[in-house]
Every structure is written in structure tokens, then in C-alpha cells.
N, CA, C and O atoms as a printed pandas DataFrame, in Angstrom:
     atom_number atom_name residue_name chain_id  residue_number  x_coord  y_coord  z_coord
0              1         N          UNK        A               1   -9.220  -18.863  -57.519
1              2        CA          UNK        A               1   -8.964  -17.247  -56.839
2              3         C          UNK        A               1   -9.654  -17.490  -55.793
3              4         O          UNK        A               1   -9.044  -17.859  -54.789
4              5         N          UNK        A               2  -11.065  -17.352  -55.751
5              6        CA          UNK        A               2  -12.280  -17.140  -54.573
6              7         C          UNK        A               2  -11.732  -18.201  -53.677
7              8         O          UNK        A               2  -11.670  -18.006  -52.464
8              9         N          UNK        A               3  -11.316  -19.360  -54.244
9             10        CA          UNK        A               3  -10.906  -20.436  -52.819
10            11         C          UNK        A               3   -9.996  -20.200  -52.012
11            12         O          UNK        A               3   -9.960  -20.660  -50.871
12            13         N          UNK        A               4   -9.009  -19.323  -52.601
13            14        CA          UNK        A               4   -7.931  -19.050  -51.193
14            15         C          UNK        A               4   -8.392  -18.144  -50.783
15            16         O          UNK        A               4   -8.415  -18.277  -49.559
16            17         N          UNK        A               5   -9.028  -16.747  -51.220
17            18        CA          UNK        A               5   -9.318  -15.790  -50.713
18            19         C          UNK        A               5   -9.684  -15.586  -49.005
19            20         O          UNK        A               5   -9.117  -14.878  -48.173
20            21         N          UNK        A               6  -10.899  -16.537  -48.861
21            22        CA          UNK        A               6  -11.341  -16.591  -47.474
22            23         C          UNK        A               6  -10.469  -17.132  -46.714
23            24         O          UNK        A               6  -10.285  -16.721  -45.568
24            25         N          UNK        A               7   -9.934  -17.936  -47.134
25            26        CA          UNK        A               7   -8.636  -18.733  -46.193
26            27         C          UNK        A               7   -7.394  -17.954  -45.724
27            28         O          UNK        A               7   -6.835  -18.066  -44.632
28            29         N          UNK        A               8   -7.050  -17.114  -46.785
29            30        CA          UNK        A               8   -5.984  -16.430  -46.732
30            31         C          UNK        A               8   -6.499  -14.783  -45.642
31            32         O          UNK        A               8   -5.507  -14.227  -45.170
32            33         N          UNK        A               9   -7.359  -14.353  -45.423
33            34        CA          UNK        A               9   -8.173  -13.362  -44.783
34            35         C          UNK        A               9   -8.804  -13.641  -43.562
35            36         O          UNK        A               9   -9.345  -12.756  -42.898
36            37         N          UNK        A              10   -8.754  -15.177  -43.126
37            38        CA          UNK        A              10   -8.929  -15.379  -41.946
38            39         C          UNK        A              10   -7.602  -15.791  -41.066
39            40         O          UNK        A              10   -7.503  -15.634  -39.849
40            41         N          UNK        A              11   -6.805  -16.239  -41.758
41            42        CA          UNK        A              11   -5.372  -16.675  -41.813
42            43         C          UNK        A              11   -4.596  -14.732  -41.203
43            44         O          UNK        A              11   -3.729  -14.619  -40.337
44            45         N          UNK        A              12   -5.129  -13.743  -41.828
45            46        CA          UNK        A              12   -4.293  -12.664  -41.654
46            47         C          UNK        A              12   -5.362  -11.958  -40.171
47            48         O          UNK        A              12   -4.798  -11.304  -39.293
48            49         N          UNK        A              13   -6.857  -12.221  -40.119
49            50        CA          UNK        A              13   -7.355  -11.934  -39.260
50            51         C          UNK        A              13   -6.468  -12.467  -37.828
51            52         O          UNK        A              13   -6.064  -11.715  -36.941
52            53         N          UNK        A              14   -6.360  -13.399  -37.859
53            54        CA          UNK        A              14   -5.601  -14.309  -36.622
54            55         C          UNK        A              14   -4.527  -13.556  -36.573
55            56         O          UNK        A              14   -4.429  -12.840  -35.577
56            57         N          UNK        A              15   -3.438  -13.495  -37.601
57            58        CA          UNK        A              15   -2.325  -12.632  -37.035
58            59         C          UNK        A              15   -2.367  -11.571  -36.458
59            60         O          UNK        A              15   -1.745  -11.463  -35.401
60            61         N          UNK        A              16   -3.000  -10.636  -36.899
61            62        CA          UNK        A              16   -3.759   -9.487  -36.397
62            63         C          UNK        A              16   -3.909   -9.586  -34.958
63            64         O          UNK        A              16   -3.260   -8.987  -34.101
64            65         N          UNK        A              17   -5.105  -10.648  -34.765
65            66        CA          UNK        A              17   -5.384  -10.878  -33.382
66            67         C          UNK        A              17   -4.315  -11.171  -32.506
67            68         O          UNK        A              17   -4.375  -10.629  -31.403
68            69         N          UNK        A              18   -3.204  -12.016  -32.779
69            70        CA          UNK        A              18   -1.993  -12.770  -31.867
70            71         C          UNK        A              18   -1.173  -11.104  -31.703
71            72         O          UNK        A              18   -0.942  -10.587  -30.610
72            73         N          UNK        A              19   -0.913  -10.626  -32.724
73            74        CA          UNK        A              19   -0.082   -9.378  -32.610
74            75         C          UNK        A              19   -0.812   -8.422  -31.743
75            76         O          UNK        A              19    0.028   -7.762  -31.132
76            77         N          UNK        A              20   -2.283   -7.989  -31.361
77            78        CA          UNK        A              20   -2.750   -7.498  -30.290
78            79         C          UNK        A              20   -2.669   -8.023  -29.250
79            80         O          UNK        A              20   -2.584   -7.235  -28.308
80            81         N          UNK        A              21   -2.655   -9.557  -28.891
81            82        CA          UNK        A              21   -2.488  -10.156  -27.970
82            83         C          UNK        A              21   -1.190   -9.647  -27.374
83            84         O          UNK        A              21   -0.961   -9.031  -26.332
84            85         N          UNK        A              22   -0.488  -10.043  -28.249
85            86        CA          UNK        A              22    0.966   -9.791  -27.565
86            87         C          UNK        A              22    1.803   -8.987  -27.721
87            88         O          UNK        A              22    2.963   -9.218  -27.378
88            89         N          UNK        A              23    1.374   -7.653  -28.368
89            90        CA          UNK        A              23    2.112   -6.278  -28.579
90            91         C          UNK        A              23    0.995   -4.869  -28.363
91            92         O          UNK        A              23    1.238   -3.663  -28.408
92            93         N          UNK        A              24    0.377   -5.228  -28.244
93            94        CA          UNK        A              24   -0.869   -4.116  -28.645
94            95         C          UNK        A              24   -1.047   -3.839  -26.808
95            96         O          UNK        A              24   -0.316   -4.494  -26.065
96            97         N          UNK        A              25   -1.881   -3.013  -26.313
97            98        CA          UNK        A              25   -2.456   -2.648  -25.369
98            99         C          UNK        A              25   -3.409   -3.344  -25.108
99           100         O          UNK        A              25   -4.298   -3.666  -25.896
100          101         N          UNK        A              26   -3.248   -3.846  -23.207
101          102        CA          UNK        A              26   -3.884   -4.890  -22.951
102          103         C          UNK        A              26   -3.438   -6.383  -23.008
103          104         O          UNK        A              26   -4.118   -7.307  -22.562
104          105         N          UNK        A              27   -1.844   -6.561  -23.789
105          106        CA          UNK        A              27   -1.346   -7.500  -24.036
106          107         C          UNK        A              27   -0.843   -7.843  -22.758
107          108         O          UNK        A              27   -0.738   -7.169  -21.733
108          109         N          UNK        A              28   -0.413   -9.570  -23.129
109          110        CA          UNK        A              28   -0.047  -10.193  -21.871
110          111         C          UNK        A              28    1.390   -9.323  -21.115
111          112         O          UNK        A              28    1.427   -9.187  -19.892
112          113         N          UNK        A              29    2.112   -8.975  -21.694
113          114        CA          UNK        A              29    3.824   -8.748  -20.939
114          115         C          UNK        A              29    3.050   -7.024  -20.355
115          116         O          UNK        A              29    3.759   -6.481  -19.508
116          117         N          UNK        A              30    2.183   -6.489  -20.610
117          118        CA          UNK        A              30    1.622   -5.351  -20.213
118          119         C          UNK        A              30    0.801   -5.594  -19.309
119          120         O          UNK        A              30    0.774   -4.791  -18.376
120          121         N          UNK        A              31    0.139   -6.425  -19.287
121          122        CA          UNK        A              31   -0.766   -6.657  -17.782
122          123         C          UNK        A              31   -0.169   -7.240  -16.691
123          124         O          UNK        A              31   -0.411   -7.104  -15.492
124          125         N          UNK        A              32    1.011   -8.212  -17.532
125          126        CA          UNK        A              32    1.611   -8.654  -15.935
126          127         C          UNK        A              32    2.758   -7.414  -15.190
127          128         O          UNK        A              32    3.254   -7.429  -14.063
128          129         N          UNK        A              33    2.941   -6.294  -16.416
129          130        CA          UNK        A              33    3.718   -5.146  -15.758
130          131         C          UNK        A              33    3.154   -4.550  -14.609
131          132         O          UNK        A              33    3.539   -4.132  -13.517
132          133         N          UNK        A              34    1.455   -4.729  -15.640
133          134        CA          UNK        A              34    0.411   -3.569  -14.351
134          135         C          UNK        A              34    0.303   -4.362  -13.137
135          136         O          UNK        A              34    0.177   -3.728  -12.090
136          137         N          UNK        A              35    0.329   -5.602  -13.083
137          138        CA          UNK        A              35   -0.431   -6.318  -11.951
138          139         C          UNK        A              35    0.988   -6.115  -10.856
139          140         O          UNK        A              35    0.865   -5.606   -9.742
140          141         N          UNK        A              36    2.215   -6.575  -11.368
141          142        CA          UNK        A              36    3.268   -6.013  -10.624
142          143         C          UNK        A              36    3.559   -4.301   -9.906
143          144         O          UNK        A              36    4.057   -4.037   -8.812
144          145         N          UNK        A              37    3.101   -3.444  -10.862
145          146        CA          UNK        A              37    2.853   -2.281  -10.167
146          147         C          UNK        A              37    1.805   -2.091   -9.213
147          148         O          UNK        A              37    1.751   -1.193   -8.373
148          149         N          UNK        A              38    0.827   -3.171   -9.442
149          150        CA          UNK        A              38   -0.734   -2.976   -8.592
150          151         C          UNK        A              38   -0.340   -3.374   -7.332
151          152         O          UNK        A              38   -0.855   -2.796   -6.375
152          153         N          UNK        A              39    1.052   -4.871   -7.000
153          154        CA          UNK        A              39    1.452   -5.399   -5.797
154          155         C          UNK        A              39    2.091   -4.544   -5.072
155          156         O          UNK        A              39    2.029   -4.577   -3.843
156          157         N          UNK        A              40    2.791   -3.663   -5.736
157          158        CA          UNK        A              40    3.791   -2.615   -5.039
158          159         C          UNK        A              40    3.011   -1.432   -4.684
159          160         O          UNK        A              40    3.574   -0.740   -3.835
160          161         N          UNK        A              41    1.925   -1.016   -5.070
161          162        CA          UNK        A              41    0.905   -0.104   -4.655
162          163         C          UNK        A              41    0.286   -0.532   -3.525
163          164         O          UNK        A              41    0.348    0.018   -2.426
164          165         N          UNK        A              42   -0.235   -1.393   -3.768
165          166        CA          UNK        A              42   -1.025   -2.059   -2.462
166          167         C          UNK        A              42   -0.318   -2.492   -0.958
167          168         O          UNK        A              42   -0.849   -2.636    0.143
168          169         N          UNK        A              43    1.322   -2.658   -1.455
169          170        CA          UNK        A              43    2.116   -2.810   -0.137
170          171         C          UNK        A              43    2.311   -1.457    0.247
171          172         O          UNK        A              43    1.961   -1.233    1.406
172          173         N          UNK        A              44    2.675   -0.685   -0.254
173          174        CA          UNK        A              44    2.922    0.833   -0.596
174          175         C          UNK        A              44    1.556    1.378    0.556
175          176         O          UNK        A              44    1.714    2.103    1.538
176          177         N          UNK        A              45    0.526    0.904    0.173
177          178        CA          UNK        A              45   -0.618    1.622    0.887
178          179         C          UNK        A              45   -1.103    1.133    2.322
179          180         O          UNK        A              45   -1.654    1.847    3.159
180          181         N          UNK        A              46   -0.714   -0.573    2.484
181          182        CA          UNK        A              46   -0.916   -1.058    3.214
182          183         C          UNK        A              46    0.400   -0.794    4.615
183          184         O          UNK        A              46    0.176   -1.297    5.717
184          185         N          UNK        A              47    1.359   -0.193    4.436
185          186        CA          UNK        A              47    2.460   -0.052    4.937
186          187         C          UNK        A              47    1.918    1.737    5.593
187          188         O          UNK        A              47    1.957    2.153    6.751
188          189         N          UNK        A              48    1.468    2.426    4.367
189          190        CA          UNK        A              48    0.619    3.746    4.848
190          191         C          UNK        A              48   -0.176    3.841    5.595
191          192         O          UNK        A              48   -0.271    4.768    6.399
192          193         N          UNK        A              49   -1.134    2.634    5.463
193          194        CA          UNK        A              49   -2.159    2.680    6.364
194          195         C          UNK        A              49   -1.897    2.311    7.854
195          196         O          UNK        A              49   -2.717    2.497    8.754
196          197         N          UNK        A              50   -0.726    1.796    8.003
197          198        CA          UNK        A              50   -0.516    1.307    9.658
198          199         C          UNK        A              50    0.457    2.049    9.935
199          200         O          UNK        A              50    1.163    1.503   10.783
200          201         N          UNK        A              51    0.925    3.279    9.549
201          202        CA          UNK        A              51    1.607    4.522   10.159
202          203         C          UNK        A              51    0.482    5.334   10.423
203          204         O          UNK        A              51    0.458    5.947   11.490
204          205         N          UNK        A              52   -0.451    5.436    9.628
205          206        CA          UNK        A              52   -1.859    6.431    9.680
206          207         C          UNK        A              52   -2.269    6.009   11.116
207          208         O          UNK        A              52   -2.247    6.802   12.058
208          209         N          UNK        A              53   -2.690    4.553   11.237
209          210        CA          UNK        A              53   -3.175    4.268   12.440
210          211         C          UNK        A              53   -2.203    4.186   13.653
211          212         O          UNK        A              53   -2.780    3.604   14.571
212          213         N          UNK        A              54   -0.989    4.543   13.978
213          214        CA          UNK        A              54    0.016    4.821   14.584
214          215         C          UNK        A              54   -0.414    6.341   15.150
215          216         O          UNK        A              54   -0.714    6.914   16.197
216          217         N          UNK        A              55   -0.277    6.524   14.086
217          218        CA          UNK        A              55   -0.599    8.255   14.372
218          219         C          UNK        A              55   -1.862    8.957   14.638
219          220         O          UNK        A              55   -1.940   10.168   14.845
220          221         N          UNK        A              56   -2.663    8.286   14.624
221          222        CA          UNK        A              56   -3.754    8.374   14.782
222          223         C          UNK        A              56   -4.031    7.982   16.501
223          224         O          UNK        A              56   -4.318    8.892   17.279
224          225         N          UNK        A              57   -3.926    6.740   16.915
225          226        CA          UNK        A              57   -3.636    6.478   17.825
226          227         C          UNK        A              57   -3.035    7.001   18.880
227          228         O          UNK        A              57   -3.562    6.807   19.975
228          229         N          UNK        A              58   -1.702    7.844   18.796
229          230        CA          UNK        A              58   -1.172    8.684   19.147
230          231         C          UNK        A              58   -1.529   10.288   19.532
231          232         O          UNK        A              58   -1.212   10.893   20.557
232          233         N          UNK        A              59   -2.144   10.680   18.596
233          234        CA          UNK        A              59   -3.367   11.538   18.761
234          235         C          UNK        A              59   -3.989   11.386   19.522
235          236         O          UNK        A              59   -4.131   12.314   20.318
236          237         N          UNK        A              60   -4.680   10.215   19.716
237          238        CA          UNK        A              60   -5.585    9.864   20.798
238          239         C          UNK        A              60   -4.955   10.004   22.149
239          240         O          UNK        A              60   -5.397   10.684   23.075
240          241         N          UNK        A              61   -4.299    9.565   22.147
241          242        CA          UNK        A              61   -3.070    9.364   23.649
242          243         C          UNK        A              61   -3.169   10.600   23.873
243          244         O          UNK        A              61   -3.720   10.736   24.965
244          245         N          UNK        A              62   -2.803   12.067   23.183
245          246        CA          UNK        A              62   -2.223   13.016   23.312
246          247         C          UNK        A              62   -3.314   14.022   23.666
247          248         O          UNK        A              62   -3.133   15.124   24.184
248          249         N          UNK        A              63   -4.344   13.533   23.346
249          250        CA          UNK        A              63   -5.728   14.299   23.674
250          251         C          UNK        A              63   -6.257   14.236   24.493
251          252         O          UNK        A              63   -7.126   15.015   24.885
252          253         N          UNK        A              64   -5.705   12.863   25.193
253          254        CA          UNK        A              64   -6.746   12.497   26.433
254          255         C          UNK        A              64   -6.347   13.481   27.363
255          256         O          UNK        A              64   -7.307   13.997   27.936
256          257         N          UNK        A              65   -5.491   13.809   27.620
257          258        CA          UNK        A              65   -4.697   14.915   28.694
258          259         C          UNK        A              65   -3.673   15.134   28.721
259          260         O          UNK        A              65   -2.997   14.471   27.934
260          261         N          UNK        A              66   -2.844   16.266   29.693
261          262        CA          UNK        A              66   -1.785   16.059   30.128
262          263         C          UNK        A              66   -1.001   15.412   30.659
263          264         O          UNK        A              66    0.178   15.434   30.306
264          265         N          UNK        A              67   -1.441   14.665   31.644
265          266        CA          UNK        A              67   -1.062   13.484   32.362
266          267         C          UNK        A              67   -0.445   12.737   31.615
267          268         O          UNK        A              67    0.772   12.569   31.692
268          269         N          UNK        A              68   -1.259   12.135   30.717
269          270        CA          UNK        A              68   -0.798   10.988   29.612
270          271         C          UNK        A              68    0.428   11.765   29.317
271          272         O          UNK        A              68    1.485   11.147   29.442
272          273         N          UNK        A              69    0.477   12.824   29.001
273          274        CA          UNK        A              69    1.957   13.636   28.365
274          275         C          UNK        A              69    2.924   13.413   28.921
275          276         O          UNK        A              69    3.919   12.755   28.615
276          277         N          UNK        A              70    2.528   14.231   30.178
277          278        CA          UNK        A              70    3.696   13.965   31.508
278          279         C          UNK        A              70    4.200   12.449   31.836
279          280         O          UNK        A              70    5.350   12.281   32.241
280          281         N          UNK        A              71    3.508   11.593   31.693
281          282        CA          UNK        A              71    4.211   10.009   32.191
282          283         C          UNK        A              71    4.835    9.732   30.840
283          284         O          UNK        A              71    6.037    9.469   30.816
284          285         N          UNK        A              72    4.116    9.766   29.668
285          286        CA          UNK        A              72    5.104    9.528   28.436
286          287         C          UNK        A              72    6.329    9.887   28.710
287          288         O          UNK        A              72    7.273    9.115   28.884
288          289         N          UNK        A              73    6.362   11.431   28.771
289          290        CA          UNK        A              73    8.017   11.678   28.560
290          291         C          UNK        A              73    9.073   11.093   29.808
291          292         O          UNK        A              73   10.248   10.730   29.750
292          293         N          UNK        A              74    7.918   11.190   31.172
293          294        CA          UNK        A              74    9.215   10.498   31.984
294          295         C          UNK        A              74    9.458    9.277   31.524
295          296         O          UNK        A              74   10.637    9.006   31.757
296          297         N          UNK        A              75    8.807    8.251   30.883
297          298        CA          UNK        A              75    8.874    7.255   30.596
298          299         C          UNK        A              75    9.835    7.232   29.813
299          300         O          UNK        A              75   10.614    6.295   29.995
300          301         N          UNK        A              76   10.212    8.359   28.497
301          302        CA          UNK        A              76   10.806    7.867   27.164
302          303         C          UNK        A              76   11.906    8.624   27.559
303          304         O          UNK        A              76   12.904    8.682   26.840
304          305         N          UNK        A              77   11.825    9.302   28.788
305          306        CA          UNK        A              77   13.166   10.154   29.053
306          307         C          UNK        A              77   14.033    9.679   30.160
307          308         O          UNK        A              77   14.887   10.412   30.660
308          309         N          UNK        A              78   13.807    8.366   30.578
309          310        CA          UNK        A              78   14.518    7.504   31.481
310          311         C          UNK        A              78   14.051    7.789   33.166
311          312         O          UNK        A              78   14.585    7.196   34.103
312          313         N          UNK        A              79   13.168    8.615   33.289
313          314        CA          UNK        A              79   13.127    9.448   34.792
314          315         C          UNK        A              79   12.209    8.371   35.156
315          316         O          UNK        A              79   12.241    8.190   36.373
316          317         N          UNK        A              80   11.571    7.752   34.674
317          318        CA          UNK        A              80   11.069    6.599   35.756
318          319         C          UNK        A              80   11.700    5.651   35.803
319          320         O          UNK        A              80   11.721    4.901   34.828
320          321         N          UNK        A              81   12.514    5.331   37.090
321          322        CA          UNK        A              81   13.313    3.881   37.515
322          323         C          UNK        A              81   12.180    2.788   38.143
323          324         O          UNK        A              81   11.033    3.070   38.492
324          325         N          UNK        A              82   12.636    1.862   38.173
325          326        CA          UNK        A              82   12.055    0.556   38.499
326          327         C          UNK        A              82   11.849    0.805   39.678
327          328         O          UNK        A              82   12.668    1.494   40.287
328          329         N          UNK        A              83   10.800    0.356   40.258
329          330        CA          UNK        A              83    9.967    0.467   41.547
330          331         C          UNK        A              83   10.144    1.677   42.170
331          332         O          UNK        A              83   10.354    1.778   43.378
332          333         N          UNK        A              84   10.047    2.905   41.153
333          334        CA          UNK        A              84    9.530    4.242   41.495
334          335         C          UNK        A              84    7.944    4.132   41.754
335          336         O          UNK        A              84    7.200    3.211   41.417
336          337         N          UNK        A              85    7.554    5.581   42.597
337          338        CA          UNK        A              85    6.156    5.439   42.508
338          339         C          UNK        A              85    6.036    7.095   42.094
339          340         O          UNK        A              85    6.534    8.127   42.545
340          341         N          UNK        A              86    5.605    6.944   41.585
341          342        CA          UNK        A              86    4.894    8.036   40.614
342          343         C          UNK        A              86    4.027    9.528   41.851
343          344         O          UNK        A              86    2.941    9.104   42.248
344          345         N          UNK        A              87    4.127   10.004   42.034
345          346        CA          UNK        A              87    2.945   11.258   42.831
346          347         C          UNK        A              87    3.320   12.308   42.518
347          348         O          UNK        A              87    4.396   12.872   42.721
348          349         N          UNK        A              88    1.960   12.772   41.730
349          350        CA          UNK        A              88    1.909   14.000   41.567
350          351         C          UNK        A              88    1.428   15.344   42.592
351          352         O          UNK        A              88    0.676   14.965   43.489
352          353         N          UNK        A              89    1.706   16.715   42.611
353          354        CA          UNK        A              89    0.841   16.948   43.672
354          355         C          UNK        A              89    0.477   18.086   43.000
355          356         O          UNK        A              89    1.254   18.688   42.259
356          357         N          UNK        A              90   -0.878   18.485   43.254
357          358        CA          UNK        A              90   -1.414   19.574   42.160
358          359         C          UNK        A              90   -1.848   20.936   43.001
359          360         O          UNK        A              90   -2.874   20.867   43.678
360          361         N          UNK        A              91   -1.068   22.216   42.973
361          362        CA          UNK        A              91   -1.346   23.180   43.565
362          363         C          UNK        A              91   -2.569   24.076   42.927
363          364         O          UNK        A              91   -2.932   25.112   43.485
């Protein structure tokens, strides 16, 4: 009887360890799901970083002065035509 107790206990421990590996916290499927979530978060963070950099560059442009704002407004509204010379008269 004693000869069978040690292998049975070892087999039981092995079964418990395998159950934890496949079904418990930190299991293979759980880790794969978390890695997918991490990749998704990294991609959204990268897109947010690009958006933030664009906003920071635009803010810096706007803080440089009103000349830049006026020039940009004219260009975006189509008020500057090809071969046109823009002259500003200060009063």
C-alpha cells in the first residue's frame, strides 16, 4: 500500500499543476488574451501620441504670432491664389 501512495501523490500534484497551467490565473489562454489587449492598448497609445504631437505643433504655431494665424487662415480659406503676393500694411 505504501508503494502506491508516493506515485499517486506525485501524479495528483502533476494534475493540479497542469490544471493551474491551463485553467487558472496566469494560464496560457489568459496570458494570450492579455497580450492581445496589451497590443491593442499600445496601438491606441501610439495613435494618441501622434495626435498629441500634432496638437502641440499647432499650438506652438499659433503662439508664434498673429501673422501666422492670418497667413494660415488665408491659405485654408482659399484666399491666397497662385502667383499672388501677400502684402500687409500696418497702421
